[in-house]
VOROLO-119813 format. One record per residue (C-alpha): residue number from 0; residue in one letter; chain; x, y, z. Coordinates in steps of 0.25 Angstrom, whole numbers. Layout:
N
{NUM; "A"; "A"; {X; Y; Z}},
...
REM end
This chain:
484
{0; "M"; "A"; {-24; -151; 65}},
{1; "P"; "A"; {-10; -155; 71}},
{2; "L"; "A"; {-4; -167; 70}},
{3; "D"; "A"; {-8; -180; 79}},
{4; "K"; "A"; {9; -183; 85}},
{5; "P"; "A"; {8; -197; 88}},
{6; "T"; "A"; {10; -204; 102}},
{7; "H"; "A"; {20; -214; 105}},
{8; "P"; "A"; {25; -218; 118}},
{9; "D"; "A"; {37; -214; 122}},
{10; "I"; "A"; {47; -225; 118}},
{11; "A"; "A"; {60; -218; 122}},
{12; "A"; "A"; {54; -215; 138}},
{13; "A"; "A"; {50; -226; 139}},
{14; "L"; "A"; {64; -233; 134}},
{15; "R"; "A"; {73; -222; 143}},
{16; "S"; "A"; {62; -225; 155}},
{17; "V"; "A"; {67; -241; 154}},
{18; "R"; "A"; {81; -241; 149}},
{19; "W"; "A"; {87; -240; 163}},
{20; "P"; "A"; {77; -250; 170}},
{21; "L"; "A"; {80; -262; 158}},
{22; "A"; "A"; {94; -257; 157}},
{23; "A"; "A"; {95; -260; 174}},
{24; "L"; "A"; {87; -274; 171}},
{25; "I"; "A"; {94; -277; 161}},
{26; "G"; "A"; {109; -277; 166}},
{27; "L"; "A"; {103; -283; 178}},
{28; "I"; "A"; {98; -295; 171}},
{29; "F"; "A"; {112; -294; 164}},
{30; "A"; "A"; {119; -294; 176}},
{31; "L"; "A"; {111; -305; 183}},
{32; "T"; "A"; {112; -313; 170}},
{33; "R"; "A"; {127; -314; 171}},
{34; "L"; "A"; {127; -317; 184}},
{35; "V"; "A"; {122; -327; 187}},
{36; "E"; "A"; {129; -333; 173}},
{37; "T"; "A"; {142; -330; 180}},
{38; "A"; "A"; {136; -339; 194}},
{39; "L"; "A"; {132; -350; 185}},
{40; "V"; "A"; {146; -353; 180}},
{41; "G"; "A"; {155; -349; 192}},
{42; "F"; "A"; {163; -335; 196}},
{43; "R"; "A"; {177; -337; 193}},
{44; "P"; "A"; {188; -333; 206}},
{45; "T"; "A"; {197; -326; 195}},
{46; "T"; "A"; {183; -318; 188}},
{47; "R"; "A"; {175; -314; 202}},
{48; "L"; "A"; {174; -299; 198}},
{49; "I"; "A"; {173; -300; 185}},
{50; "N"; "A"; {162; -310; 188}},
{51; "A"; "A"; {155; -301; 197}},
{52; "L"; "A"; {156; -290; 186}},
{53; "D"; "A"; {151; -296; 175}},
{54; "P"; "A"; {135; -298; 179}},
{55; "L"; "A"; {137; -281; 181}},
{56; "F"; "A"; {142; -279; 168}},
{57; "W"; "A"; {134; -286; 160}},
{58; "G"; "A"; {123; -282; 166}},
{59; "V"; "A"; {127; -265; 165}},
{60; "L"; "A"; {131; -269; 151}},
{61; "A"; "A"; {117; -274; 147}},
{62; "A"; "A"; {112; -261; 157}},
{63; "V"; "A"; {118; -252; 147}},
{64; "A"; "A"; {114; -259; 135}},
{65; "V"; "A"; {99; -259; 137}},
{66; "W"; "A"; {103; -244; 140}},
{67; "G"; "A"; {109; -242; 128}},
{68; "V"; "A"; {100; -248; 121}},
{69; "L"; "A"; {85; -241; 128}},
{70; "S"; "A"; {92; -227; 128}},
{71; "W"; "A"; {94; -228; 112}},
{72; "A"; "A"; {81; -234; 110}},
{73; "A"; "A"; {75; -222; 117}},
{74; "G"; "A"; {85; -213; 110}},
{75; "Q"; "A"; {80; -218; 96}},
{76; "E"; "A"; {64; -218; 101}},
{77; "Q"; "A"; {67; -203; 106}},
{78; "R"; "A"; {73; -198; 94}},
{79; "Y"; "A"; {61; -206; 84}},
{80; "R"; "A"; {51; -197; 93}},
{81; "T"; "A"; {59; -184; 92}},
{82; "A"; "A"; {58; -185; 76}},
{83; "E"; "A"; {44; -192; 77}},
{84; "R"; "A"; {42; -178; 85}},
{85; "R"; "A"; {48; -170; 74}},
{86; "M"; "A"; {43; -176; 64}},
{87; "L"; "A"; {28; -174; 69}},
{88; "D"; "A"; {31; -158; 73}},
{89; "E"; "A"; {38; -157; 57}},
{90; "L"; "A"; {22; -164; 52}},
{91; "Q"; "A"; {17; -156; 61}},
{92; "L"; "A"; {22; -142; 59}},
{93; "A"; "A"; {20; -146; 43}},
{94; "H"; "A"; {8; -148; 46}},
{95; "Q"; "A"; {2; -137; 54}},
{96; "R"; "A"; {9; -128; 43}},
{97; "L"; "A"; {1; -135; 31}},
{98; "T"; "A"; {-12; -134; 39}},
{99; "V"; "A"; {-8; -118; 39}},
{100; "L"; "A"; {-3; -118; 26}},
{101; "Y"; "A"; {-17; -125; 22}},
{102; "E"; "A"; {-25; -115; 29}},
{103; "L"; "A"; {-19; -103; 23}},
{104; "N"; "A"; {-21; -109; 7}},
{105; "Q"; "A"; {-37; -112; 12}},
{106; "R"; "A"; {-37; -98; 15}},
{107; "I"; "A"; {-30; -92; 8}},
{108; "A"; "A"; {-36; -99; -4}},
{109; "S"; "A"; {-51; -96; 2}},
{110; "S"; "A"; {-48; -80; 3}},
{111; "A"; "A"; {-53; -73; -10}},
{112; "T"; "A"; {-47; -59; -3}},
{113; "L"; "A"; {-35; -53; 2}},
{114; "D"; "A"; {-44; -49; 16}},
{115; "E"; "A"; {-47; -65; 18}},
{116; "V"; "A"; {-33; -68; 17}},
{117; "L"; "A"; {-28; -58; 27}},
{118; "D"; "A"; {-37; -60; 34}},
{119; "Y"; "A"; {-32; -76; 37}},
{120; "A"; "A"; {-17; -71; 38}},
{121; "V"; "A"; {-19; -61; 51}},
{122; "T"; "A"; {-24; -74; 57}},
{123; "L"; "A"; {-14; -83; 52}},
{124; "P"; "A"; {-4; -80; 61}},
{125; "G"; "A"; {-13; -82; 75}},
{126; "E"; "A"; {-15; -97; 70}},
{127; "L"; "A"; {2; -98; 66}},
{128; "V"; "A"; {8; -92; 79}},
{129; "E"; "A"; {0; -88; 87}},
{130; "A"; "A"; {-3; -73; 84}},
{131; "R"; "A"; {-7; -63; 93}},
{132; "A"; "A"; {-7; -53; 82}},
{133; "A"; "A"; {-6; -53; 67}},
{134; "A"; "A"; {-6; -41; 55}},
{135; "V"; "A"; {-3; -43; 39}},
{136; "T"; "A"; {5; -35; 33}},
{137; "L"; "A"; {3; -32; 19}},
{138; "F"; "A"; {11; -25; 8}},
{139; "D"; "A"; {1; -15; -3}},
{140; "E"; "A"; {6; -14; -16}},
{141; "Q"; "A"; {15; -2; -13}},
{142; "G"; "A"; {22; -10; -2}},
{143; "G"; "A"; {15; -3; 9}},
{144; "A"; "A"; {13; -12; 21}},
{145; "F"; "A"; {-1; -14; 27}},
{146; "I"; "A"; {-9; -22; 38}},
{147; "A"; "A"; {-19; -29; 32}},
{148; "R"; "A"; {-23; -38; 43}},
{149; "S"; "A"; {-21; -38; 60}},
{150; "T"; "A"; {-26; -43; 72}},
{151; "G"; "A"; {-23; -45; 84}},
{152; "L"; "A"; {-18; -33; 87}},
{153; "T"; "A"; {-23; -17; 83}},
{154; "E"; "A"; {-15; -8; 74}},
{155; "E"; "A"; {-8; -2; 88}},
{156; "H"; "A"; {-4; -13; 93}},
{157; "L"; "A"; {-1; -19; 80}},
{158; "A"; "A"; {8; -7; 76}},
{159; "L"; "A"; {15; -8; 89}},
{160; "A"; "A"; {19; -23; 87}},
{161; "R"; "A"; {24; -21; 72}},
{162; "S"; "A"; {32; -8; 78}},
{163; "A"; "A"; {37; -18; 89}},
{164; "V"; "A"; {42; -29; 80}},
{165; "G"; "A"; {45; -19; 69}},
{166; "L"; "A"; {35; -22; 58}},
{167; "R"; "A"; {36; -11; 47}},
{168; "P"; "A"; {28; -8; 34}},
{169; "D"; "A"; {40; -2; 27}},
{170; "Q"; "A"; {49; -14; 30}},
{171; "P"; "A"; {47; -28; 23}},
{172; "P"; "A"; {42; -41; 33}},
{173; "P"; "A"; {53; -50; 32}},
{174; "R"; "A"; {54; -60; 22}},
{175; "K"; "A"; {51; -74; 30}},
{176; "P"; "A"; {42; -75; 43}},
{177; "E"; "A"; {51; -69; 56}},
{178; "V"; "A"; {47; -65; 71}},
{179; "L"; "A"; {48; -51; 75}},
{180; "T"; "A"; {50; -47; 88}},
{181; "P"; "A"; {48; -35; 94}},
{182; "R"; "A"; {56; -23; 96}},
{183; "G"; "A"; {46; -17; 105}},
{184; "R"; "A"; {35; -17; 111}},
{185; "M"; "A"; {24; -26; 107}},
{186; "P"; "A"; {9; -25; 110}},
{187; "A"; "A"; {0; -33; 120}},
{188; "D"; "A"; {10; -47; 123}},
{189; "L"; "A"; {14; -48; 106}},
{190; "H"; "A"; {31; -53; 106}},
{191; "A"; "A"; {33; -55; 92}},
{192; "C"; "A"; {29; -55; 77}},
{193; "L"; "A"; {31; -65; 67}},
{194; "V"; "A"; {30; -58; 54}},
{195; "V"; "A"; {25; -68; 41}},
{196; "P"; "A"; {31; -61; 27}},
{197; "L"; "A"; {19; -65; 17}},
{198; "V"; "A"; {27; -65; 4}},
{199; "E"; "A"; {25; -74; -6}},
{200; "G"; "A"; {41; -83; -10}},
{201; "D"; "A"; {50; -71; -15}},
{202; "D"; "A"; {39; -61; -17}},
{203; "A"; "A"; {36; -48; -8}},
{204; "P"; "A"; {30; -49; 3}},
{205; "V"; "A"; {16; -45; 5}},
{206; "G"; "A"; {14; -42; 18}},
{207; "W"; "A"; {18; -49; 31}},
{208; "I"; "A"; {9; -56; 42}},
{209; "E"; "A"; {13; -52; 58}},
{210; "C"; "A"; {10; -60; 69}},
{211; "Y"; "A"; {12; -55; 82}},
{212; "L"; "A"; {13; -65; 92}},
{213; "T"; "A"; {15; -67; 108}},
{214; "D"; "A"; {26; -76; 109}},
{215; "T"; "A"; {34; -85; 100}},
{216; "H"; "A"; {30; -99; 103}},
{217; "S"; "A"; {20; -99; 94}},
{218; "L"; "A"; {33; -100; 82}},
{219; "A"; "A"; {42; -111; 82}},
{220; "T"; "A"; {56; -101; 81}},
{221; "D"; "A"; {70; -105; 84}},
{222; "A"; "A"; {81; -101; 95}},
{223; "S"; "A"; {82; -88; 88}},
{224; "G"; "A"; {67; -85; 88}},
{225; "A"; "A"; {66; -86; 72}},
{226; "L"; "A"; {55; -95; 67}},
{227; "A"; "A"; {57; -109; 63}},
{228; "P"; "A"; {59; -113; 49}},
{229; "E"; "A"; {45; -121; 47}},
{230; "V"; "A"; {38; -109; 52}},
{231; "T"; "A"; {45; -101; 44}},
{232; "S"; "A"; {43; -108; 30}},
{233; "L"; "A"; {27; -111; 37}},
{234; "L"; "A"; {26; -94; 38}},
{235; "I"; "A"; {32; -91; 24}},
{236; "T"; "A"; {21; -99; 17}},
{237; "I"; "A"; {11; -95; 25}},
{238; "G"; "A"; {17; -80; 22}},
{239; "G"; "A"; {18; -83; 6}},
{240; "E"; "A"; {4; -89; 8}},
{241; "I"; "A"; {-3; -76; 12}},
{242; "A"; "A"; {4; -69; 5}},
{243; "E"; "A"; {1; -76; -9}},
{244; "A"; "A"; {-13; -74; -3}},
{245; "V"; "A"; {-11; -60; -4}},
{246; "Q"; "A"; {-7; -57; -16}},
{247; "G"; "A"; {-16; -67; -20}},
{248; "S"; "A"; {-29; -58; -15}},
{249; "R"; "A"; {-21; -45; -20}},
{250; "R"; "A"; {-21; -53; -34}},
{251; "R"; "A"; {-35; -55; -34}},
{252; "A"; "A"; {-39; -41; -30}},
{253; "R"; "A"; {-33; -34; -38}},
{254; "E"; "A"; {-38; -43; -51}},
{255; "I"; "A"; {-52; -42; -43}},
{256; "A"; "A"; {-49; -25; -44}},
{257; "S"; "A"; {-44; -27; -59}},
{258; "L"; "A"; {-57; -36; -63}},
{259; "V"; "A"; {-65; -24; -54}},
{260; "A"; "A"; {-59; -13; -64}},
{261; "L"; "A"; {-62; -20; -76}},
{262; "E"; "A"; {-76; -23; -74}},
{263; "Q"; "A"; {-78; -9; -70}},
{264; "A"; "A"; {-69; -4; -83}},
{265; "I"; "A"; {-78; -13; -90}},
{266; "T"; "A"; {-90; -6; -84}},
{267; "A"; "A"; {-87; 6; -87}},
{268; "E"; "A"; {-82; 4; -102}},
{269; "R"; "A"; {-96; -2; -103}},
{270; "T"; "A"; {-104; 7; -96}},
{271; "R"; "A"; {-96; 17; -107}},
{272; "I"; "A"; {-99; 10; -118}},
{273; "A"; "A"; {-114; 9; -114}},
{274; "R"; "A"; {-112; 25; -112}},
{275; "D"; "A"; {-109; 27; -125}},
{276; "L"; "A"; {-117; 18; -131}},
{277; "H"; "A"; {-128; 25; -125}},
{278; "D"; "A"; {-127; 40; -126}},
{279; "G"; "A"; {-121; 36; -141}},
{280; "V"; "A"; {-127; 28; -150}},
{281; "A"; "A"; {-140; 24; -143}},
{282; "Q"; "A"; {-143; 40; -142}},
{283; "S"; "A"; {-138; 40; -155}},
{284; "L"; "A"; {-148; 28; -161}},
{285; "A"; "A"; {-158; 33; -152}},
{286; "F"; "A"; {-159; 48; -158}},
{287; "L"; "A"; {-158; 41; -173}},
{288; "R"; "A"; {-171; 32; -167}},
{289; "M"; "A"; {-180; 45; -166}},
{290; "R"; "A"; {-174; 51; -177}},
{291; "V"; "A"; {-178; 40; -186}},
{292; "A"; "A"; {-194; 41; -179}},
{293; "L"; "A"; {-191; 56; -185}},
{294; "W"; "A"; {-190; 50; -201}},
{295; "E"; "A"; {-200; 43; -201}},
{296; "D"; "A"; {-208; 56; -203}},
{297; "W"; "A"; {-197; 63; -208}},
{298; "L"; "A"; {-199; 50; -221}},
{299; "E"; "A"; {-211; 59; -225}},
{300; "Q"; "A"; {-211; 71; -221}},
{301; "E"; "A"; {-197; 77; -220}},
{302; "P"; "A"; {-188; 66; -228}},
{303; "E"; "A"; {-178; 75; -234}},
{304; "R"; "A"; {-174; 75; -220}},
{305; "L"; "A"; {-170; 61; -219}},
{306; "R"; "A"; {-156; 65; -227}},
{307; "E"; "A"; {-151; 73; -216}},
{308; "E"; "A"; {-157; 63; -203}},
{309; "F"; "A"; {-151; 51; -213}},
{310; "E"; "A"; {-137; 61; -212}},
{311; "A"; "A"; {-137; 62; -198}},
{312; "L"; "A"; {-143; 47; -195}},
{313; "K"; "A"; {-129; 42; -203}},
{314; "A"; "A"; {-120; 49; -197}},
{315; "N"; "A"; {-126; 46; -184}},
{316; "L"; "A"; {-125; 31; -184}},
{317; "R"; "A"; {-111; 33; -191}},
{318; "R"; "A"; {-109; 40; -175}},
{319; "Q"; "A"; {-114; 29; -167}},
{320; "I"; "A"; {-108; 18; -176}},
{321; "E"; "A"; {-94; 24; -172}},
{322; "E"; "A"; {-100; 26; -158}},
{323; "L"; "A"; {-103; 9; -155}},
{324; "R"; "A"; {-91; 8; -165}},
{325; "R"; "A"; {-82; 14; -154}},
{326; "A"; "A"; {-92; 6; -142}},
{327; "I"; "A"; {-87; -6; -151}},
{328; "F"; "A"; {-74; -3; -148}},
{329; "A"; "A"; {-72; 1; -136}},
{330; "L"; "A"; {-79; -14; -132}},
{331; "R"; "A"; {-67; -22; -139}},
{332; "P"; "A"; {-58; -27; -131}},
{333; "I"; "A"; {-45; -24; -127}},
{334; "E"; "A"; {-34; -29; -132}},
{335; "L"; "A"; {-23; -27; -122}},
{336; "S"; "A"; {-18; -42; -119}},
{337; "Q"; "A"; {-19; -45; -133}},
{338; "L"; "A"; {-10; -32; -139}},
{339; "G"; "A"; {-5; -25; -128}},
{340; "F"; "A"; {-8; -13; -122}},
{341; "A"; "A"; {-1; -5; -133}},
{342; "G"; "A"; {-5; -13; -146}},
{343; "A"; "A"; {-22; -13; -138}},
{344; "L"; "A"; {-22; 1; -139}},
{345; "R"; "A"; {-15; 3; -150}},
{346; "R"; "A"; {-25; -6; -159}},
{347; "F"; "A"; {-36; 1; -150}},
{348; "V"; "A"; {-36; 18; -154}},
{349; "S"; "A"; {-34; 14; -169}},
{350; "E"; "A"; {-44; 6; -172}},
{351; "F"; "A"; {-52; 16; -164}},
{352; "A"; "A"; {-44; 27; -172}},
{353; "E"; "A"; {-47; 20; -184}},
{354; "Q"; "A"; {-62; 17; -182}},
{355; "Q"; "A"; {-63; 32; -178}},
{356; "D"; "A"; {-55; 38; -191}},
{357; "W"; "A"; {-46; 43; -184}},
{358; "D"; "A"; {-29; 47; -183}},
{359; "L"; "A"; {-23; 40; -174}},
{360; "E"; "A"; {-9; 42; -166}},
{361; "L"; "A"; {-7; 34; -158}},
{362; "E"; "A"; {6; 35; -146}},
{363; "L"; "A"; {9; 24; -136}},
{364; "S"; "A"; {24; 23; -138}},
{365; "D"; "A"; {25; 28; -123}},
{366; "L"; "A"; {18; 18; -119}},
{367; "P"; "A"; {25; 9; -107}},
{368; "P"; "A"; {24; -6; -111}},
{369; "D"; "A"; {21; -10; -95}},
{370; "L"; "A"; {7; -4; -93}},
{371; "P"; "A"; {-3; -10; -82}},
{372; "Y"; "A"; {-14; -19; -88}},
{373; "A"; "A"; {-24; -9; -80}},
{374; "L"; "A"; {-16; 4; -87}},
{375; "E"; "A"; {-17; 1; -101}},
{376; "L"; "A"; {-30; -3; -100}},
{377; "A"; "A"; {-35; 9; -93}},
{378; "A"; "A"; {-27; 16; -104}},
{379; "F"; "A"; {-35; 7; -115}},
{380; "R"; "A"; {-46; 13; -108}},
{381; "F"; "A"; {-41; 28; -111}},
{382; "V"; "A"; {-40; 29; -125}},
{383; "Q"; "A"; {-52; 21; -125}},
{384; "E"; "A"; {-60; 29; -120}},
{385; "A"; "A"; {-54; 42; -124}},
{386; "L"; "A"; {-53; 38; -140}},
{387; "N"; "A"; {-69; 36; -139}},
{388; "N"; "A"; {-70; 49; -132}},
{389; "A"; "A"; {-62; 55; -144}},
{390; "A"; "A"; {-72; 47; -154}},
{391; "K"; "A"; {-84; 52; -149}},
{392; "H"; "A"; {-82; 67; -146}},
{393; "A"; "A"; {-69; 70; -152}},
{394; "N"; "A"; {-71; 69; -167}},
{395; "A"; "A"; {-59; 68; -171}},
{396; "R"; "A"; {-49; 63; -181}},
{397; "H"; "A"; {-33; 62; -174}},
{398; "V"; "A"; {-31; 55; -161}},
{399; "V"; "A"; {-21; 51; -153}},
{400; "V"; "A"; {-18; 41; -142}},
{401; "A"; "A"; {-3; 41; -133}},
{402; "L"; "A"; {-1; 33; -121}},
{403; "R"; "A"; {13; 36; -115}},
{404; "V"; "A"; {18; 38; -100}},
{405; "V"; "A"; {19; 51; -93}},
{406; "D"; "A"; {24; 54; -80}},
{407; "G"; "A"; {21; 39; -73}},
{408; "G"; "A"; {8; 37; -81}},
{409; "L"; "A"; {2; 34; -92}},
{410; "Q"; "A"; {-3; 45; -101}},
{411; "I"; "A"; {-15; 42; -112}},
{412; "V"; "A"; {-18; 52; -122}},
{413; "V"; "A"; {-29; 52; -133}},
{414; "R"; "A"; {-30; 65; -141}},
{415; "D"; "A"; {-39; 69; -153}},
{416; "D"; "A"; {-40; 79; -162}},
{417; "G"; "A"; {-54; 82; -161}},
{418; "V"; "A"; {-67; 91; -155}},
{419; "G"; "A"; {-62; 93; -142}},
{420; "F"; "A"; {-70; 97; -130}},
{421; "D"; "A"; {-69; 104; -118}},
{422; "P"; "A"; {-64; 96; -106}},
{423; "G"; "A"; {-70; 106; -95}},
{424; "A"; "A"; {-84; 107; -102}},
{425; "Q"; "A"; {-86; 92; -104}},
{426; "G"; "A"; {-82; 90; -92}},
{427; "E"; "A"; {-92; 97; -87}},
{428; "L"; "A"; {-102; 90; -94}},
{429; "P"; "A"; {-111; 78; -86}},
{430; "G"; "A"; {-109; 67; -96}},
{431; "T"; "A"; {-100; 72; -107}},
{432; "R"; "A"; {-86; 67; -109}},
{433; "L"; "A"; {-90; 54; -100}},
{434; "G"; "A"; {-78; 46; -106}},
{435; "L"; "A"; {-68; 57; -100}},
{436; "R"; "A"; {-73; 58; -88}},
{437; "Q"; "A"; {-74; 42; -86}},
{438; "M"; "A"; {-58; 42; -92}},
{439; "R"; "A"; {-56; 53; -81}},
{440; "E"; "A"; {-61; 43; -69}},
{441; "R"; "A"; {-52; 31; -74}},
{442; "A"; "A"; {-41; 39; -75}},
{443; "A"; "A"; {-41; 44; -62}},
{444; "A"; "A"; {-48; 30; -56}},
{445; "L"; "A"; {-31; 26; -64}},
{446; "D"; "A"; {-22; 37; -56}},
{447; "G"; "A"; {-22; 43; -68}},
{448; "R"; "A"; {-27; 57; -75}},
{449; "L"; "A"; {-35; 60; -89}},
{450; "T"; "A"; {-33; 75; -97}},
{451; "I"; "A"; {-40; 78; -107}},
{452; "L"; "A"; {-36; 91; -115}},
{453; "S"; "A"; {-48; 97; -126}},
{454; "R"; "A"; {-53; 107; -132}},
{455; "P"; "A"; {-65; 110; -141}},
{456; "G"; "A"; {-58; 110; -154}},
{457; "Q"; "A"; {-45; 104; -150}},
{458; "G"; "A"; {-45; 90; -149}},
{459; "A"; "A"; {-44; 80; -135}},
{460; "E"; "A"; {-33; 74; -126}},
{461; "V"; "A"; {-36; 64; -116}},
{462; "R"; "A"; {-25; 62; -107}},
{463; "I"; "A"; {-23; 52; -98}},
{464; "W"; "A"; {-13; 49; -85}},
{465; "L"; "A"; {-12; 35; -77}},
{466; "P"; "A"; {-1; 30; -70}},
{467; "L"; "A"; {8; 18; -72}},
{468; "R"; "A"; {7; 13; -60}},
{469; "Y"; "A"; {-7; 12; -60}},
{470; "A"; "A"; {-12; -3; -62}},
{471; "R"; "A"; {3; -7; -53}},
{472; "E"; "A"; {-3; -4; -40}},
{473; "S"; "A"; {-11; -13; -36}},
{474; "T"; "A"; {-25; -15; -28}},
{475; "A"; "A"; {-25; -8; -15}},
{476; "P"; "A"; {-24; -20; -3}},
{477; "V"; "A"; {-35; -26; 2}},
{478; "G"; "A"; {-42; -29; 14}},
{479; "R"; "A"; {-39; -21; 30}},
{480; "V"; "A"; {-28; -11; 31}},
{481; "I"; "A"; {-22; -5; 43}},
{482; "P"; "A"; {-12; 3; 41}},
{483; "F"; "A"; {2; -1; 43}},
REM end
């Protein structure tokens, strides 16, 4: 809401309008008074000329004095009114800036997604500078520019307007708001483009807003066409607020994606454990329950067979206990935050090998210290799954676990000296080596690859390679995208 300017009578104009008549009246009164005084005192022959000029002199002097005083008073009043108007204009501008910033903060605070932020950002130029068309351009994580929103122009006309003012995707925007004049043909009746960079402080810009104007009357500019300092300050503040909102929305999107990935990983892990328990312990216990029903008959009919059955029962129970221990061990929380990746992995592998009575060879000397957390978590899960497979199927005595950097990626090697298998034949059978298939799918989802080297009777080796760039790259830009 604009501020109401106070209404005062124009005293300066009134003083200027009455100074001449009032000066003339006062001068005439002084002259007549002096004339009367001279007549009463009497004329002196030797000073007749002086006596005649004396009233005129005092009348003119009085008129000039009155005129000067009134002129000075009018000037003072004019300067006061000018200062008052300037102060009111500054207050009006400050009020408008605060109103815009308040609305901006309110809209950004109520925007839950990047789409809502951009929907508001593309309408803001029309409210601020009466822009006929506008576009919001953002940089993606690889530094490429794309148009996230546009209004008022078709794609063809927008491309023509950008070409005319020299906006290019391979060049960064100006560091502060700037009015670009066309160097070529502009569409329709557009005459200028106001570019507002979306940058917060000294950070790299996240993009810019283009405001296409039919004229520049809505902008406060100086004689050279540059933006006034107060307008520049306002636009910089607005650009910083929108840049912060864009970055915050992107951070929230990445956090949501991470939470979704975490939930998916938890669900997959629970599914694997439930499958292992169902296929292993549950079926074995169901089988034992059926055997117990037979033992009731054998107690009287074939008691000599019970000894062999009890031996088989003890062996089967031992296997199921080991299976349950593996499942419980897999449910233990990963201690990456307390021990670090190398420490947590060393502890897990050592305890797992001790539980399985393996001879363990662990190689972590070539492990880079700055792995992204998502890559550490994925590598931990791969090692866990490979060791679980070896424990269930390999019947091994010696196991090697090694992590190293190879060809710009993290290589994970888990090798055992167990019974081995034919990877090609196993892959053709439905329901077999499900853990290996899930590992292959996980590796592919991370832009990596999984290789299995094994032969019957010669052990097995599982190799996983994951690119180090994984997890340093954030999610793709969100929103409607128009190719630049």
